[in-house]
C-alpha positions as CSV (number, residue, x, y, z in Angstrom):
1,P,135.0,-35.7,147.8
2,K,138.1,-37.4,147.1
3,Q,140.8,-36.5,149.8
4,R,143.3,-34.4,149.6
5,S,146.8,-35.6,149.5
6,S,149.9,-34.0,151.4
7,S,153.6,-34.6,151.1
8,V,156.1,-34.0,154.2
9,T,159.0,-32.3,151.7
10,L,158.4,-29.4,149.5
11,T,160.3,-27.9,146.1
12,H,161.6,-24.6,145.5
13,H,159.8,-22.1,144.2
14,M,162.0,-22.3,141.2
15,G,160.6,-25.8,140.0
16,A,158.6,-26.4,136.8
17,R,155.5,-24.2,136.1
18,R,151.8,-25.4,135.6
19,A,151.7,-27.3,132.2
20,G,150.6,-25.1,129.6
21,A,152.0,-21.7,131.4
22,S,154.9,-19.8,129.8
23,P,157.9,-19.2,131.2
24,G,157.4,-15.1,131.4
25,L,154.9,-13.1,133.6
26,S,151.4,-14.2,132.0
27,P,148.6,-15.8,133.1
28,V,147.9,-18.9,133.6
29,G,146.5,-21.0,130.6
30,S,142.4,-22.2,131.6
31,P,141.9,-25.7,131.1
32,S,138.5,-27.0,129.5
33,H,135.4,-27.0,132.0
34,G,135.4,-30.1,134.1
35,S,133.3,-31.5,136.4
36,V,131.5,-30.0,139.3
37,S,131.3,-30.7,142.9
38,S,127.6,-31.1,143.9
39,G,125.9,-28.9,146.5
40,A,123.6,-26.9,147.2
41,F,124.5,-24.1,144.5
42,S,126.0,-26.7,142.2
43,N,123.1,-26.8,139.7
44,W,124.1,-24.2,137.8
45,S,125.0,-23.1,133.8
46,P,127.6,-20.8,132.5
47,V,125.3,-17.7,132.8
48,E,127.3,-15.1,131.9
49,F,127.2,-11.6,134.1
50,P,127.5,-8.2,132.9
51,D,131.5,-8.1,132.9
52,T,131.5,-11.3,130.8
53,A,131.8,-12.4,127.0
54,D,128.1,-11.1,126.0
55,F,129.3,-7.4,125.9
56,L,131.8,-8.2,123.3
57,T,129.0,-8.7,120.5
58,K,127.9,-5.0,121.9
59,P,128.1,-2.2,119.1
60,S,131.4,-0.2,119.7
61,I,131.6,3.2,119.3
62,N,135.5,5.1,119.1
63,I,135.1,7.7,121.5
64,H,139.1,7.4,122.0
65,K,142.4,8.3,120.2
66,S,142.9,5.9,117.6
67,P,145.5,3.1,118.1
68,G,148.4,4.7,117.2
69,H,148.0,6.7,120.4
70,A,147.9,3.8,122.7
71,P,150.1,4.1,125.7
72,S,153.1,2.3,126.4
73,S,152.7,-0.7,128.9
74,P,154.4,-0.7,132.0
75,D,155.1,-4.1,131.3
76,F,157.4,-2.8,128.5
77,Q,159.2,-0.5,130.5
78,Q,162.8,-0.3,130.9
79,P,164.3,0.8,134.4
80,V,161.9,3.6,135.9
81,K,163.8,6.5,136.6
82,T,163.7,7.9,140.2
83,P,164.1,10.8,142.3
84,V,167.3,9.7,143.5
85,G,168.0,6.8,141.9
86,Y,167.1,4.4,138.9
87,M,165.6,0.8,140.0
88,C,165.5,-2.3,137.9
89,S,162.2,-3.5,136.9
90,S,163.5,-7.2,137.1
91,C,164.5,-7.0,140.9
92,G,163.8,-3.3,142.3
93,R,167.3,-3.0,143.6
94,Q,168.9,0.2,142.6
95,V,171.1,1.0,139.7
96,L,173.0,3.8,138.0
97,K,172.3,4.1,134.2
98,P,169.4,6.5,133.6
99,V,166.6,5.4,131.7
100,P,164.0,7.6,130.1
101,I,160.2,6.9,131.6
102,P,157.5,6.0,128.9
103,E,154.2,7.7,130.5
104,P,151.1,5.7,130.3
105,D,148.2,8.2,128.5
106,F,145.5,7.1,130.9
107,A,144.4,10.7,131.1
108,E,141.6,10.4,128.0
109,Y,140.0,7.6,129.9
110,R,140.1,7.6,133.5
111,D,138.0,9.7,135.9
112,K,139.2,12.9,138.1
113,K,141.3,11.7,140.9
114,S,138.1,12.8,143.4
115,G,136.7,9.8,141.9
116,E,134.0,11.5,140.6
117,I,131.9,9.0,138.0
118,A,130.4,10.6,134.7
119,S,126.5,11.2,135.0
120,A,124.1,10.3,132.1
121,N,124.7,14.1,131.4
122,V,128.3,13.4,129.9
123,P,128.7,13.8,126.1
124,K,130.0,11.3,124.0
125,E,133.1,13.1,123.7
126,S,133.5,13.9,127.4
127,F,136.3,11.3,128.3
128,H,138.9,13.1,126.7
129,H,138.2,16.1,129.0
130,M,137.7,14.7,132.3
131,E,140.9,14.9,133.5
132,K,143.9,17.7,133.7
133,S,146.3,17.8,131.3
134,K,149.1,15.0,131.8
135,D,151.3,17.7,133.1
136,E,149.2,18.9,135.7
137,R,148.1,15.5,136.5
138,K,152.1,14.4,137.2
139,E,152.8,17.6,138.9
140,T,149.7,17.0,141.4
141,I,150.7,13.2,142.1
142,D,154.4,14.3,142.8
143,Q,153.0,16.7,145.2
144,T,150.5,14.4,146.7
145,Q,153.5,11.4,147.0
146,N,156.3,14.4,148.6
147,K,153.3,14.9,150.9
148,L,153.0,11.4,152.2
149,L,156.8,10.8,152.5
150,V,156.9,14.3,154.9
151,E,153.8,12.8,157.0
152,Q,155.3,9.3,157.5
153,S,156.3,9.7,160.8
154,S,153.5,10.4,162.5
155,T,151.7,7.7,160.3
156,L,153.7,5.2,161.7
157,E,153.2,5.9,165.3
158,T,149.5,5.7,164.3
159,M,149.9,2.5,162.7
160,L,151.8,1.0,166.4
161,L,149.3,2.1,168.5
162,D,145.9,0.8,166.9
163,H,147.5,-2.4,166.2
164,D,145.6,-4.2,169.2
165,S,142.1,-2.5,168.7
166,L,142.2,-2.9,165.1
167,M,143.6,-6.8,165.5
168,E,140.3,-7.3,168.0
169,K,137.9,-5.4,165.2
170,M,139.8,-8.0,162.3
171,N,139.2,-11.1,164.4
172,N,136.0,-12.0,162.9
173,W,134.8,-13.1,159.5
174,N,131.7,-10.1,159.4
175,F,135.1,-7.3,160.1
176,Q,132.6,-4.4,159.9
177,V,134.9,-2.6,157.8
178,F,132.1,0.4,157.8
179,D,132.4,0.9,161.1
180,L,136.2,1.4,160.8
181,V,136.0,3.9,158.3
182,K,133.4,5.9,160.6
183,E,135.7,5.4,163.6
184,M,138.6,6.6,161.5
185,G,136.9,9.6,160.4
186,D,139.4,11.9,158.8
187,Q,141.9,9.3,158.5
188,S,139.7,6.5,157.0
189,G,141.7,7.3,153.4
190,R,144.4,5.3,155.4
191,I,141.9,2.3,156.1
192,L,144.1,0.2,153.7
193,S,147.6,0.8,154.9
194,Q,146.8,0.4,158.3
195,V,144.8,-2.8,157.8
196,T,148.2,-4.2,155.8
197,Y,150.6,-3.0,158.3
198,T,148.5,-5.0,161.4
199,L,148.0,-8.0,159.3
200,F,151.7,-8.3,158.0
201,Q,152.7,-7.7,161.7
202,D,150.2,-10.2,163.2
203,T,151.9,-13.0,160.4
204,S,155.2,-12.0,161.4
205,L,156.0,-11.2,157.6
206,L,157.5,-8.3,158.3
207,E,160.3,-10.4,160.4
208,I,160.5,-13.1,157.8
209,F,161.4,-11.0,155.1
210,K,162.9,-8.0,157.3
211,I,160.8,-5.2,155.7
212,P,161.6,-1.8,156.4
213,T,158.5,-0.4,158.1
214,Q,159.1,3.1,156.4
215,E,159.5,2.1,152.8
216,F,156.3,-0.3,153.5
217,M,153.9,2.6,154.9
218,N,155.5,4.8,151.9
219,Y,154.2,2.5,149.4
220,F,150.8,1.2,150.7
221,R,149.8,4.8,151.6
222,A,150.5,5.6,147.5
223,L,148.8,2.7,146.9
224,E,145.7,3.4,148.8
225,N,145.5,6.7,147.3
226,G,145.5,5.3,144.0
227,Y,142.0,4.0,145.1
228,R,139.1,6.1,143.5
229,D,136.4,7.6,145.7
230,I,133.7,5.6,143.7
231,P,130.5,3.5,145.1
232,Y,132.4,-0.2,145.3
233,H,136.1,-0.7,143.3
234,N,137.6,1.5,146.0
235,R,140.3,1.2,148.9
236,I,137.4,-0.1,151.6
237,H,136.7,-3.1,149.0
238,A,140.5,-4.1,148.8
239,T,140.5,-3.9,152.5
240,D,138.2,-6.2,152.9
241,V,139.2,-8.3,150.4
242,L,142.9,-8.5,151.6
243,H,140.9,-9.3,155.4
244,A,139.3,-12.5,153.8
245,V,142.2,-13.5,152.3
246,W,144.1,-13.4,155.6
247,Y,141.4,-15.2,157.7
248,L,140.7,-17.9,154.9
249,T,144.6,-18.6,155.0
250,T,144.8,-18.3,158.9
251,R,141.7,-19.3,160.6
252,P,141.3,-22.9,161.6
253,I,139.9,-25.3,159.2
254,P,138.0,-28.8,160.3
255,G,140.2,-31.7,159.7
256,F,142.6,-29.5,157.6
257,Q,146.2,-32.0,157.5
258,Q,149.2,-29.4,158.4
259,I,152.4,-30.5,156.8
260,H,154.2,-27.8,158.7
261,N,154.3,-26.5,162.4
262,E,154.6,-22.4,162.3
263,H,157.6,-20.5,161.8
264,I,159.7,-23.1,160.3
265,M,162.5,-22.6,158.2
266,E,163.3,-25.3,155.9
267,T,166.3,-25.5,153.9
268,D,166.1,-26.4,150.3
269,I,168.1,-26.6,147.0
270,D,167.7,-24.7,144.3
271,E,167.1,-25.4,140.5
272,A,170.7,-24.5,139.1
273,G,171.9,-27.7,140.6
274,G,172.2,-27.3,144.3
275,I,174.7,-24.5,144.4
276,A,172.8,-22.4,147.1
277,P,170.6,-23.6,149.7
278,V,167.6,-21.5,149.7
279,Q,165.5,-20.8,153.3
280,V,161.6,-21.4,152.9
281,S,159.5,-19.9,155.5
282,Y,156.5,-21.0,157.0
283,T,154.1,-18.9,159.3
284,S,151.1,-18.6,161.6
285,S,148.6,-16.2,162.8
286,K,149.7,-14.4,166.4
287,S,146.1,-13.5,167.3
288,C,144.8,-17.3,166.3
289,P,147.6,-20.2,167.3
290,I,145.9,-23.5,166.6
291,T,146.4,-25.9,169.6
292,D,143.8,-28.4,168.7
293,G,145.1,-31.2,166.5
294,S,141.8,-31.7,165.0
295,Y,142.2,-28.4,163.0
296,G,145.1,-27.1,160.6
297,C,145.4,-23.8,158.8
298,L,146.3,-22.8,154.9
299,A,148.9,-21.0,156.1
300,S,151.0,-24.0,157.3
301,N,151.2,-25.3,153.9
302,I,151.8,-22.0,151.9
303,P,155.1,-20.7,152.2
304,A,155.5,-17.2,153.6
305,L,157.1,-15.6,150.5
306,E,153.5,-16.8,148.3
307,L,151.5,-16.1,151.6
308,M,153.1,-12.8,151.4
309,A,152.3,-12.4,147.8
310,L,148.8,-13.1,148.1
311,Y,148.2,-10.7,150.5
312,V,149.8,-7.9,148.5
313,A,147.7,-9.1,145.4
314,A,144.8,-8.3,147.3
315,A,145.6,-5.0,148.6
316,M,146.9,-4.3,144.4
317,H,144.0,-6.1,143.0
318,D,142.0,-3.5,142.1
319,Y,144.2,-0.5,142.0
320,D,143.0,2.5,139.9
321,H,139.7,1.1,138.7
322,P,137.2,3.3,136.9
323,G,134.4,2.3,138.1
324,R,134.0,0.8,134.9
325,T,133.3,-3.0,133.7
326,N,135.9,-4.6,130.8
327,A,133.3,-5.2,128.4
328,F,132.8,-1.2,129.0
329,L,136.2,-0.5,128.1
330,V,136.2,-2.5,125.2
331,A,133.0,-1.4,124.0
332,T,134.0,2.2,124.1
333,N,138.1,1.5,122.4
334,A,139.3,2.7,126.1
335,P,143.1,2.8,125.7
336,Q,143.6,0.3,128.4
337,A,141.4,-2.2,126.2
338,V,143.2,-1.5,122.4
339,L,147.0,-1.5,125.1
340,Y,146.3,-5.4,126.6
341,N,144.4,-6.3,123.4
342,D,140.8,-6.8,125.0
343,R,141.6,-9.1,127.2
344,S,141.5,-8.8,131.2
345,V,141.8,-4.9,130.8
346,L,141.3,-4.2,134.1
347,E,143.3,-7.1,135.8
348,N,146.0,-6.2,133.8
349,H,145.8,-2.7,134.2
350,H,145.6,-2.9,138.2
351,A,148.4,-5.1,138.3
352,A,150.9,-3.0,135.8
353,S,149.8,0.4,137.5
354,A,150.7,-0.8,141.1
355,W,153.8,-2.3,140.2
356,N,155.0,0.6,138.4
357,L,154.2,2.9,141.6
358,F,156.4,0.3,143.4
359,L,158.9,0.9,141.0
360,S,159.0,4.5,140.7
361,R,160.5,5.6,143.7
362,P,163.1,3.6,146.0
363,E,161.4,4.8,148.8
364,Y,158.4,2.3,148.2
365,N,160.9,-0.6,147.8
366,F,159.9,-2.4,151.0
367,L,161.3,-5.8,149.2
368,S,164.6,-4.9,149.0
369,N,165.8,-7.9,151.0
370,L,164.2,-10.2,148.8
371,D,167.3,-11.6,146.6
372,H,166.8,-11.6,142.6
373,V,165.2,-14.9,142.5
374,E,162.7,-14.0,145.2
375,F,161.9,-11.0,143.9
376,K,161.2,-12.3,140.5
377,R,159.0,-15.5,141.9
378,F,157.1,-12.7,144.3
379,R,156.1,-10.4,141.6
380,F,155.0,-13.5,139.3
381,L,152.9,-14.3,142.2
382,V,151.4,-11.6,142.6
383,I,150.8,-10.5,138.9
384,E,149.0,-14.2,138.7
385,A,146.7,-13.9,141.5
386,I,145.5,-10.4,140.4
387,L,144.9,-11.9,136.7
388,A,142.7,-14.5,138.3
389,T,140.0,-12.3,139.7
390,D,138.8,-11.4,136.1
391,L,135.4,-13.4,136.4
392,K,135.3,-14.2,132.5
393,K,138.0,-17.0,133.8
394,H,135.6,-18.0,136.6
395,F,134.7,-21.1,135.4
396,D,137.8,-21.8,133.4
397,F,139.4,-21.8,137.2
398,L,136.4,-23.4,138.8
399,A,136.6,-26.2,136.2
400,E,140.4,-26.8,136.7
401,F,140.1,-26.7,140.6
402,N,137.2,-28.9,140.7
403,A,139.3,-31.5,138.7
404,K,141.9,-31.2,141.0
405,V,140.0,-31.8,144.4
406,N,136.9,-34.0,142.7
407,D,138.4,-36.3,140.0
408,M,138.9,-40.0,141.6
409,N,141.7,-40.2,139.0
410,S,143.7,-37.0,140.9
411,N,145.7,-36.9,144.1
412,G,144.1,-33.7,145.4
413,I,145.9,-30.5,146.2
414,E,149.7,-31.7,146.1
415,W,151.3,-28.7,148.8
416,S,154.5,-29.9,147.7
417,N,153.8,-28.9,144.5
418,E,154.3,-24.8,143.2
419,N,151.6,-24.9,140.6
420,D,149.0,-26.6,143.2
421,R,149.5,-24.1,145.5
422,L,149.4,-21.3,143.3
423,L,145.8,-22.5,141.8
424,A,144.8,-22.8,145.5
425,C,145.9,-19.2,146.3
426,Q,144.1,-18.1,142.9
427,I,140.8,-19.7,144.0
428,C,141.1,-17.8,147.2
429,I,141.5,-14.2,146.3
430,K,138.6,-15.3,143.7
431,L,136.0,-16.4,146.6
432,A,137.9,-13.0,148.7
433,D,136.8,-11.0,145.8
434,I,133.2,-12.0,146.1
435,N,132.9,-12.6,149.4
436,G,129.8,-10.1,150.0
437,P,127.3,-12.8,149.5
438,A,128.7,-15.1,152.2
439,K,128.6,-12.3,154.9
440,V,126.2,-11.1,157.4
441,R,122.9,-9.7,155.6
442,D,124.0,-6.2,156.5
443,L,127.4,-6.8,155.2
444,H,126.0,-8.2,152.5
445,L,123.2,-5.3,152.1
446,K,125.9,-2.6,152.2
447,W,128.2,-4.2,149.7
448,T,125.2,-4.3,147.6
449,E,124.5,-1.2,147.3
450,G,127.6,-0.3,146.7
451,I,127.7,-2.4,143.4
452,V,124.3,-1.5,142.0
453,N,125.4,2.2,142.2
454,E,128.6,1.5,140.6
455,F,126.4,-0.4,137.7
456,Y,123.9,2.3,137.6
457,E,126.6,5.1,137.0
458,Q,128.1,3.0,134.1
459,G,123.7,2.5,132.8
460,D,123.8,6.1,132.7
461,E,126.9,7.0,131.0
462,E,125.9,4.2,128.4
463,A,122.8,5.6,127.7
464,S,124.5,9.2,127.0
465,L,126.9,7.2,124.7
466,G,124.4,6.0,122.8
467,L,125.3,2.6,123.8
468,P,123.0,-0.4,124.8
469,I,122.3,-0.4,128.7
470,S,123.7,-3.5,130.0
471,P,121.8,-5.9,132.3
472,F,121.2,-5.2,135.4
473,M,122.5,-1.5,135.2
474,D,119.6,0.3,133.9
475,R,118.1,2.4,137.2
476,S,115.2,2.6,135.6
477,S,114.4,-0.6,135.8
478,P,116.0,-1.9,139.2
479,Q,116.5,-5.6,139.4
480,L,118.6,-6.1,142.7
481,A,116.9,-9.1,143.7
482,K,117.6,-11.3,140.8
483,L,121.0,-9.6,140.2
484,Q,121.9,-11.1,143.5
485,E,120.3,-14.4,143.4
486,S,121.5,-15.1,140.1
487,F,125.0,-13.9,141.4
488,I,124.7,-16.3,144.3
489,T,123.8,-19.0,142.0
490,H,125.8,-19.3,139.5
491,I,129.1,-17.8,140.4
492,V,129.9,-17.8,144.4
493,G,127.6,-20.7,145.4
494,P,129.9,-23.3,143.0
495,L,132.6,-21.4,144.0
496,C,132.5,-21.3,147.8
497,N,130.8,-25.4,147.6
498,S,134.3,-26.3,145.5
499,Y,136.6,-24.3,148.0
500,N,134.4,-26.4,150.7
501,A,134.8,-30.0,149.2
502,A,138.5,-29.0,149.1
503,G,138.4,-29.0,152.7
504,L,139.9,-25.4,152.6
505,L,137.2,-23.4,154.7
506,P,137.9,-21.9,158.0
507,G,134.7,-23.6,160.3
508,Q,134.5,-25.4,163.7
509,W,133.1,-29.1,164.6
510,V,129.7,-29.0,166.1
511,D,128.3,-32.7,167.6
512,E,125.2,-33.7,166.0
513,E,123.5,-33.8,168.9
514,E,123.5,-30.2,169.3
515,E,122.1,-29.8,165.8
516,D,119.0,-32.4,166.3
517,A,118.4,-31.2,169.8
518,E,115.1,-28.8,169.0
519,S,113.5,-31.6,166.7
520,T,114.5,-34.2,169.6
521,E,112.6,-32.1,172.1
522,D,109.5,-32.2,170.2
523,D,109.2,-35.8,170.5
524,D,109.7,-36.1,174.2
525,G,106.0,-36.6,174.9
526,A,105.0,-38.9,172.2
527,Q,108.6,-41.2,173.9
528,L,107.0,-41.1,177.1
529,E,104.1,-42.9,175.9
530,S,106.0,-45.5,173.8
531,D,107.0,-49.1,175.5
532,D,110.1,-50.0,176.4
533,E,111.6,-51.4,173.6
534,E,110.7,-48.1,171.6
535,M,112.7,-46.3,174.1
536,E,115.7,-48.6,174.2
537,D,115.6,-47.5,170.1
538,D,115.6,-44.2,170.7
539,L,118.3,-44.0,173.0
540,I,120.4,-45.8,170.8
541,L,119.9,-43.4,168.1
542,K,120.6,-40.4,170.8
543,A,123.8,-42.0,171.7
544,Q,125.0,-42.5,168.1
545,R,124.2,-38.9,167.5
546,K,126.6,-37.9,170.6
547,K,129.3,-39.7,168.2
548,G,128.7,-38.0,165.1
549,R,129.9,-34.6,164.2
550,R,129.5,-32.1,161.5
551,I,131.5,-28.9,160.4
552,F,129.7,-25.4,160.6
553,C,131.2,-22.6,157.8
554,Q,130.0,-19.2,158.8
555,L,130.6,-18.4,155.2
556,I,128.4,-21.4,154.0
557,H,125.4,-20.2,156.2
558,H,125.4,-16.5,155.7
559,L,125.5,-17.3,151.9
560,S,122.6,-20.2,152.1
561,E,120.5,-17.4,154.4
562,N,121.0,-15.0,152.0
563,H,120.5,-17.2,148.9
564,K,116.7,-18.0,150.1
565,I,115.9,-14.5,151.3
566,W,116.7,-13.3,147.8
567,K,114.4,-16.0,146.6
568,K,111.8,-14.9,148.6
569,V,112.2,-11.2,147.7
570,I,111.7,-12.2,143.6
571,E,109.0,-14.5,144.7
572,E,107.2,-12.2,146.5
573,E,108.1,-9.2,143.6
574,E,106.3,-11.6,141.1
575,K,103.0,-12.2,143.0
576,N,103.1,-7.9,143.4
577,K,103.7,-8.0,139.2
578,A,100.8,-10.4,138.9
579,E,98.3,-8.9,141.5
580,G,99.6,-5.3,139.5
581,A,98.2,-7.1,136.0
582,K,95.2,-8.5,137.8
583,L,94.5,-5.1,138.8
584,L,94.6,-3.7,135.5
585,T,92.5,-6.3,134.0
586,D,89.6,-5.5,136.7
587,I,90.3,-1.8,136.1
588,S,89.7,-2.7,131.9
589,S,86.9,-4.5,132.2
590,L,84.9,-1.5,134.5
591,P,81.7,0.0,132.6
592,Q,82.9,2.3,129.6
593,A,82.8,6.4,129.8
594,D,79.1,6.6,128.7
595,D,77.7,4.1,131.2
596,I,79.4,5.8,133.9
597,Q,77.9,9.3,132.9
598,V,74.4,7.4,132.8
599,I,75.1,6.4,136.3
600,E,76.5,9.6,137.6
601,E,73.3,11.9,136.2
602,A,71.0,9.4,138.0
603,D,72.3,9.8,141.0
604,E,72.3,13.4,140.8
605,D,68.9,13.0,140.4
606,D,68.4,11.1,143.4
607,E,70.3,13.7,145.3
608,R,68.1,16.5,143.7
609,Q,64.7,14.5,145.0
610,L,65.8,13.9,148.2
611,G,66.9,17.4,149.0
612,E,63.4,18.5,147.6
613,D,61.7,15.8,150.2
614,K,63.8,17.2,153.0
615,T,62.9,20.6,152.5
616,C,59.2,19.5,152.6
C-alpha cells in the first residue's frame, strides 16, 4: 500500500470542509465505491446485512400515528429551556430569553425505560401503549435527574478512588468489561460515566479544556441512564466502544510517523483573516508514554478537541437505542423514521437526543470553557462520528478510505487536512463499534450472544406484527455461525484490513526469527547430515531472518482465529446436516410395514417354539 504522507503544520479547524459536504451539521457525502485493499478478508462482495437496504423493499404496515403527528426534531429546536436559565443550542451558553420547548413524541414507539423489549405476544397496536403517558414519563425523568444531582458528591469520590485500578483493567485491548460489571455490582449502572471520566483523566482532556468535574459527571450519569437494559445496544456496549477508540488512538503503532509530541500547544490563525490566534492542543495517554522512536500514536496527529469529540461520540453513539434496526423502524413507520425521512434513523436519533439532553440543563454543560467556534466545531465532529456508524453507509466510507490510503495517485492521509483527520476518526469509531470479532474468543462469544438475543427479540416482534422475519432473526432457525462468519468476511475483515494497510492499527514489532523458530527446529536433524555448503546456506538464511521484522497486531490475530473457528463450525454443521439427510434416506429405504409385521410374527413363532422345547 502507498505510504502515508505527513505534514509538520496544522491548519485551524475552521478550514474548508470535505468536498461535497454542506456547510451545516449534515452527514458527510459518500463517494462511489473505490478499490479495496487486498488481504485475508478482502475478497468480498457488498452483501447486505439485517440493517441494510434489503429491508426497505419489505411490505410495511402503519402501526403508528399519521405523519401529521411526527415529533419535532431536536435539531430544529430553539434555545432549550432549563430549570434555572436557558441555554443556546448553538454555543451551549446560558441566555436570558425563555423559549418554549417542543417535546419529541417518542412515547408511542420506544420501550419502557426499564429496557424491556416486546416479545412475540405483543399485539400490533402495542407500540401505542408500551409507555406511560408523556406527562408521567417527563415527571419520572425529572425525578431521576434530580436524584442524580443529589448523589453527585459521592459519585465524584468514587471516581477518584477507582482511577488506578480501573486503568489497570483497561490497559488491554481485551478489556474484560463484563468482569468489571460483575465487580461493580449495584454500581454497574455507572460504568459508562466512570470509564469516561477515567479516560479523560488519562488523556489530560479535563485539564486541557478546563472541564468542570461536577458538570461532566452530571451529564455522563444522565447519558448512561438513557441507555436501555437491552441485550446488546446498552451502556456496556457504549463503554466498550469508548474503550476501543481510546485504545486505537493512544496505543503504540509500529512505524507510525508522529508530527507532534505530547502536550504541545500550537498557535494557529483563524479563518476570519488572522485577527485572533487560536491554541491547538495535542495530547497522549499518561498510562502509555511512547519512548521508542519506531512507534507512534494516533493521538499525536489529532488535535485534542477532535480527539475529545471522538470519545464523546463513542459514549453517545447508541443513546436511547430501542433494540430494533433501522429497517424495522422504516418498515413500521416509526416516528423517528418519519422524522428523519428513513435515512440513518437511529444514528440521527442517538445524536439529536444526546445533544438535546446536554442542552436541557446548565448542570450538564461540561463544555462551558469552549468558545463559540470551538463548540460549533466540536458539535459538528461528534455528529459526523455518530452518523458514520450507520452500516448502510459502510461500503461508501470504506471505498473513500481505501481511495485515500491505497490509491497510487493519492498522497495518503494528510494529517494537516481536517477532512482527512475526520475520515480517519470516522473509520476509527466504525471499527470500534463492530470490534467484537477482533476480541479474544470468550469476549467475542459474549458479544455475539448479546446481538443474537436482540435479533431474536426483533424477530419475535416481526412475527407478531405479521412482518417477514429478518435474516438471522428467527429463533426457530438459528444461524449463529453463518451470521458471524459472513459478518467477518464482508464487514469487519475488509474494514480491519484497510485500517491496518493504512498503518493505523496498534501492534508491536516482532523479529522474523521468533516467527520461524518452531519451523526451523524440525529441520535441525537434516541439517546435521547435510554437507558444509548446505549448512553455510542455512546460516545465511538465519542471519537474514534476524535482520527482518514484521508487525504483530492483536486485533488481526483474534479476527483471523475467530473467522477460522466459525468456518469450521459451519463445515461441521453442514456435515451433520448431510449425515442427517442420509439417515432419513436410509430409514425411508427400510422394509414396508407389511414386511415388518411378517418378520415380527415369524419371530414370535420361533420364541414360542423355543419356550416349548425348554419346557420339555
